[in-house]
N, C-alpha and C positions, 0 to 999 in steps of 0.2 A: 852427451858422453862421447857421442862417434868423433866430436875433434878432438878428444883427449887422446883418443889412438890412430892415430895419423904417424908420418916418417918419425919424427922426432921420438915419438914412444918407441917406436921397432927399433930405431937405432941405439937408443941406450938399454931398452930392455931385451932383445929378442935372443939376447946368448941367455938369458935368466930362463931357463929350460926344464924340460924332463923328457926322459925317453921315453914314449909309449912302448916300446917294444919290451920294455922291463915287466910293465903292468901286465900285458898279456902271458909272459912267459912265467911271472908271479902268480897269475889264478891261472894259468894253465889254460889256456882258452882256445881253442880248436881256431886252425887258416880257416874254416868253414866259415866261420861268423863273420856278417857283414858288420861293421865297425864305424863309428864316427866319432873324432877326433875335433876338440871344441876347447878352445881355441887351437888352430892348428898352426898360426904364424904363416911363414913364407909356405908353408908347407914340406920342408924338407924330410922331417919323418915319415910322412904322408906315400913321400916318391919312394924313400928306404924301404919302408915295410909293404910298399905292392910289388916292387922289385923282387923282395925275399916270398912273397906270394899271399900274402896278408889282402883280405879285400876291406879295405879301407878307406874312408872318405874321411875330406875335413873341411870344417868350418870356421871363419873367423868376421870380425865387424872390421880388421884393420886393412882398410882395400889397398894401400902401400904395402904391407906385407904379403897379403896374396899376390899382388903384384912382380913381388923377386923372384916367385916361382916361372918356370916354364910355363909361357903362353899355352902352348897346346895341351900341354897335361891338367893346367889351373883350369882349361872350359869343361874337361870332364871329371876331375876329381874334387876339385877346391870351390864352396859356397860362399858367398859374402852373408853371413847372416848373423842378426842380434841374439845372440843365447836367447831372450826373453820374448823374442816374437820368430821362431824358426819358420814363416811361412815358407820359404818354398822346399820344404823337409815334410812327407806325408807320415803321418801316425803311425806308426808300428813297423818304421823301415827299418829298424836297426837291432842286431841281437846284443851288441853292448855297445854302449856312449860312453866316452872316455872323457872327463872333464878334471883339468888340473889347473890350478893357479887363475881363475877365475871368479870364484863366484864372489872372490872379499872382495872384489872391484864395485860392491853393489852393494845401495841399502839394504837392510831387510823385505822389503815389499819385491824389491826388485830378485833376489834371492828367491824370495816365495817363487815369483814367475818363471824362472830360469830352471828352476827345479823342477816344476809342470811340466814346461817345454823338455826337457830330458825324459821326464816319465813316459807324456804323447809321443815322442818319434822312439822312443826304445820298448821291443817287446818282450826283453828280459832281463840283462844286467844295466847297470848305470855305476861305474865308476868314478867317485868324486875325492879329489885332493886339493887341498886349501892349507894356507899359511895359517898357523892359529898364533892365536896371542901367547901362549904357554910354551911352544916348541919352538921358534924361530920369531920371537916378537921383532928383533933387529930388521930382517927380513920385510915382516908386515910394517912396520912404522916408516922404513925407506923409502917406500915408495908413496907419491902423494896421490897417486891414481885408487888406491886402496880407502875403503868407507865402511868397512864389516871388521873392526876387531874384537875377534870374541875366542875363548879358549876350546879346546880339542871337546870337551864335555857339553859346551855350549852350541857347538857346530852339531855335535850330534845327535841332541834335543831339538834343533830347529828342522834338521833334516827327518828325524823321524817322525816330528810334529806335523807333519806335512799327510800324513797316512799314503802316503804315496809311495814307499819304499820300505821292505823287511831287511831287517841287517842281515848280512852274509858273514861278512868279515871286517873287523879292525884293523890296520896296520901297527905295528909295533911304534912304529913312530909316530903315534896320535897325529897322523896329519891326513889321515887315507879313511876311507871305508870303497867295500864293494857292496853294491846293493840290490838287492831283488825288487824288479819291479811289481808293484802290485798292480794288477785289472781289474 
């Protein structure tokens, strides 16, 4: 998988992103929360949110994307990590983990591994957002690296069947969930 996410992928898709500041504002997340953003791409949102007082860190598997961030900043706040095995991150390290536009890149078994890792590194909340087959199918099917094609209902069932999270809120867009970590 790693070879799929290099310079070519970054240059083609890095503009297709989301602003995590919307997530923290929508759900009224306090600035005192320690936050992990995965994937973080080139770290621009991590840089921006840190400048605004958020205690946020980023992780991404794409070394090229991470290399686009200012070197000094990158060493301190960005990690190269695979969401299925975040071995550089201690358990219960974050109050909130934000994961958007990533899980659909995996097969079901790897999604479950990723959800387990999100659960492990968060002590409180996990925000998950994906491209679903019933809301934006064109976005889902147009990226050749997408591997899991599921509706909003199927995603909800998969997430909750792990018994790692309880549902706090589904967003009206039917592509995202705010989850409480069950410990």
